[in-house]
C-alpha positions as a LaTeX table, in Angstrom:
\begin{tabular}{lrrr}
\hline
Residue & $x$ (\AA) & $y$ (\AA) & $z$ (\AA) \\
\hline
Met1 & 18.14 & 80.21 & $-13.86$ \\
Gln2 & 15.39 & 79.04 & $-16.22$ \\
Asp3 & 13.11 & 78.12 & $-13.28$ \\
Glu4 & 13.45 & 81.63 & $-11.87$ \\
Leu5 & 12.02 & 83.10 & $-15.10$ \\
Arg6 & 8.81 & 81.06 & $-14.92$ \\
Pro7 & 5.96 & 82.87 & $-13.19$ \\
Pro8 & 3.89 & 80.92 & $-10.67$ \\
Arg9 & 1.23 & 79.19 & $-12.77$ \\
Glu10 & $-1.47$ & 78.94 & $-10.09$ \\
Cys11 & $-1.54$ & 82.70 & $-9.44$ \\
Ile12 & $-1.74$ & 83.50 & $-13.15$ \\
Val13 & $-4.56$ & 81.02 & $-13.75$ \\
Asp14 & $-6.50$ & 82.35 & $-10.74$ \\
Leu15 & $-6.10$ & 85.94 & $-11.93$ \\
Ala16 & $-7.08$ & 85.03 & $-15.50$ \\
Leu17 & $-10.25$ & 83.31 & $-14.26$ \\
Leu18 & $-11.13$ & 86.31 & $-12.09$ \\
Leu19 & $-10.64$ & 88.68 & $-15.02$ \\
Glu20 & $-12.71$ & 86.47 & $-17.29$ \\
Asn21 & $-15.57$ & 86.32 & $-14.78$ \\
Ser22 & $-15.38$ & 90.07 & $-14.30$ \\
Leu23 & $-15.52$ & 90.71 & $-18.05$ \\
Glu24 & $-18.45$ & 88.34 & $-18.57$ \\
Ala25 & $-20.51$ & 90.04 & $-15.88$ \\
Gly26 & $-19.40$ & 93.59 & $-16.62$ \\
Asp27 & $-21.13$ & 94.65 & $-19.84$ \\
Asp28 & $-24.35$ & 95.91 & $-18.25$ \\
Trp29 & $-22.98$ & 99.42 & $-17.69$ \\
Tyr30 & $-22.88$ & 100.49 & $-21.33$ \\
Ser31 & $-25.86$ & 102.42 & $-22.66$ \\
Gly32 & $-24.16$ & 104.55 & $-25.31$ \\
Asp33 & $-24.87$ & 107.83 & $-23.52$ \\
Gln34 & $-21.48$ & 108.92 & $-22.21$ \\
Val35 & $-22.86$ & 111.17 & $-19.44$ \\
Met36 & $-25.21$ & 108.49 & $-18.09$ \\
Asp37 & $-22.56$ & 105.78 & $-18.37$ \\
Val38 & $-20.03$ & 107.82 & $-16.39$ \\
His39 & $-22.69$ & 108.67 & $-13.79$ \\
His40 & $-23.59$ & 104.98 & $-13.43$ \\
Leu41 & $-19.92$ & 103.95 & $-13.29$ \\
Lys42 & $-19.18$ & 106.52 & $-10.57$ \\
Ala43 & $-21.82$ & 104.87 & $-8.40$ \\
Arg44 & $-20.40$ & 101.41 & $-9.15$ \\
Leu45 & $-16.89$ & 102.65 & $-8.38$ \\
Lys46 & $-18.02$ & 103.91 & $-4.98$ \\
Glu47 & $-19.70$ & 100.53 & $-4.26$ \\
Arg48 & $-16.58$ & 98.60 & $-5.26$ \\
Glu49 & $-14.33$ & 100.83 & $-3.15$ \\
Glu50 & $-16.59$ & 100.26 & $-0.13$ \\
Lys51 & $-16.55$ & 96.49 & $-0.77$ \\
Leu52 & $-12.75$ & 96.52 & $-0.93$ \\
Asp53 & $-12.60$ & 98.53 & 2.31 \\
Gln54 & $-14.85$ & 95.94 & 3.97 \\
Thr55 & $-12.62$ & 93.12 & 2.78 \\
Leu56 & $-9.51$ & 94.90 & 4.03 \\
Ala57 & $-11.18$ & 95.56 & 7.38 \\
Lys58 & $-11.62$ & 91.80 & 7.86 \\
Ile59 & $-7.88$ & 91.23 & 7.56 \\
Arg60 & $-6.12$ & 91.38 & 10.89 \\
Leu61 & $-2.44$ & 92.09 & 11.25 \\
Gln62 & $-0.85$ & 88.89 & 12.48 \\
Gly63 & 2.57 & 89.55 & 13.94 \\
Ala64 & 4.95 & 92.00 & 12.31 \\
Ala65 & 4.01 & 91.02 & 8.75 \\
Leu66 & 0.60 & 90.74 & 7.17 \\
Ala67 & $-0.39$ & 87.09 & 6.83 \\
Leu68 & $-3.45$ & 86.31 & 4.73 \\
Thr69 & $-5.33$ & 83.06 & 4.65 \\
Ser70 & $-6.03$ & 81.60 & 1.23 \\
Leu71 & $-9.70$ & 82.64 & 1.48 \\
Gln72 & $-8.71$ & 86.20 & 2.38 \\
Arg73 & $-6.32$ & 86.32 & $-0.58$ \\
Lys74 & $-9.05$ & 85.10 & $-2.96$ \\
Glu75 & $-11.57$ & 87.61 & $-1.63$ \\
Leu76 & $-9.05$ & 90.44 & $-1.84$ \\
Arg77 & $-8.09$ & 89.51 & $-5.41$ \\
Arg78 & $-11.75$ & 89.31 & $-6.45$ \\
Asp79 & $-12.53$ & 92.71 & $-4.99$ \\
Leu80 & $-9.45$ & 94.27 & $-6.57$ \\
Val81 & $-10.30$ & 92.83 & $-9.99$ \\
Asp82 & $-13.86$ & 94.15 & $-9.66$ \\
Leu83 & $-12.53$ & 97.61 & $-8.78$ \\
Ile84 & $-10.06$ & 97.54 & $-11.68$ \\
Gly85 & $-12.83$ & 96.43 & $-14.02$ \\
Val86 & $-14.96$ & 99.43 & $-13.10$ \\
Cys87 & $-11.96$ & 101.74 & $-13.61$ \\
Met88 & $-11.37$ & 100.22 & $-17.06$ \\
Asn89 & $-15.07$ & 100.69 & $-17.89$ \\
Met90 & $-14.72$ & 104.37 & $-16.92$ \\
Leu91 & $-11.70$ & 104.78 & $-19.18$ \\
Gln92 & $-13.63$ & 103.16 & $-22.01$ \\
Ala93 & $-16.76$ & 105.26 & $-21.42$ \\
Thr94 & $-14.75$ & 108.48 & $-21.43$ \\
Glu95 & $-12.87$ & 107.26 & $-24.53$ \\
Leu96 & $-9.50$ & 107.77 & $-22.85$ \\
Leu97 & $-8.39$ & 104.35 & $-24.15$ \\
Asp98 & $-9.26$ & 105.17 & $-27.77$ \\
Pro99 & $-5.97$ & 104.95 & $-29.73$ \\
Gly100 & $-7.40$ & 107.11 & $-32.53$ \\
Arg101 & $-8.20$ & 109.98 & $-30.19$ \\
Pro102 & $-5.47$ & 112.63 & $-30.10$ \\
Leu103 & $-3.91$ & 113.36 & $-26.73$ \\
Glu104 & $-4.65$ & 116.82 & $-25.39$ \\
Glu105 & $-1.68$ & 118.85 & $-24.31$ \\
\hline
\end{tabular}
């Protein structure tokens, strides 16, 4: 039972490294001007969505279930983390993640 509660270490380490790399390279979007930041992030979001679509287009359905090679899995994870990073930047730029900001009803 105890072994079932342990998450797979390799996947977690890979994801943590991807997130760390994404965070290190992702601070160039912030200028302090909310309108310009959101405009810039919209363009980056479109680019990342296109990149993810290209990665998904490379994956061929093999049999009845989708089977990914390890390289395809890594590329897909990287593109997803990049897309999530841009979404998080947008939330930060629009101050939707600010805990001190009251929620509008």
